[in-house]
C-alpha positions, 0 to 999 in steps of 0.5 A: 492520534487522529490528527497524526493520521490525518497529517500523515495521509495529507503529507502522502497526498502532497508527496504524490502530487509533487512526484507527478508534477516533477515527472511532467518535466521528464515527459511523464504526463499520463496520470494513468501511467503514474498511478499505474505503479503499485506503489503510487496507487497503493500509497494514494489509497492508503493515505485516503484510509489514514485520513478517514480513520483520523477523522473518525478518531477526532470525532470520537467515532468508533472504528467502522468494520469495513474501514478497519478491513480496508486499512488492514489490506492497505497495510499488507500491500504497503508491506509488499511495497517496502519489501520489494523495493528495499529488499528485492529491487532496491533503487529502481524508482524514477522519482526523486530519492526523498519521494521514494524514501517517503513512499517505500519506507516512511509510509510503510513503517508508519502504518505498520507501527500505528497498526501494532502500537495503537490498536483502536480496533478488535482482532480481525477474523482470519476468515476475512484475510481474503479481503487483501486479494481483490485490489492487487488482483484487479491491479495486476489484471489491468497492468497485464491488459495494458501490457498486451494492448498499449505495451505499457507496464510499470515494472519490467518483470511484467512485460508481456514478452517475458512469456506467460510462464514467467508472468505467472511465476511473478504474479504467484510470488507477489500474491504469496508475499501479500498473503504473508504480509496479510498474515502478519497484519492479522496476527498483529491485530491480536497483540497486547502489551503496548497496545493494551497499555495505550487503550487504558 
């Protein structure tokens, strides 16, 4: 399982690299813009967490509590990525279809299944569910500041001209979706069945 996590994380890094290089041919050269997309930045962070978890597993080291929380938060964010892209605004990515499929479907499915089926960590405390909020809130703040200054935003729903009320509703909806995803991740940390069988 450790090798699979490392391989999955490394594959995502390669896919992200390809997506960036491919975008250069379409005059999308600014890495701050490329990783300003929530999908791309979250996929990069998730891949780093996967690789770190995989290396610990290979070395036979127990799961680090902070790394487990970071992983749980990243999975909640990937759930939002998958739901928004596949269910709310499908097919809006500028990247090649196979890159979009990898980042918006394959990666979220893989990390969710790994979380639900393998379970090499203890159940998460509900008191720590707030840990999913700082990263998305920071990303949102940076995007809103950029939109108000240099005019660049990754998604049309975050354009400043939509007005404060519209932006507030969009932000609240995304955060609500994030907390629902987090509740599913936290609840999933308590599943037994296949997880317990694999641990035995």
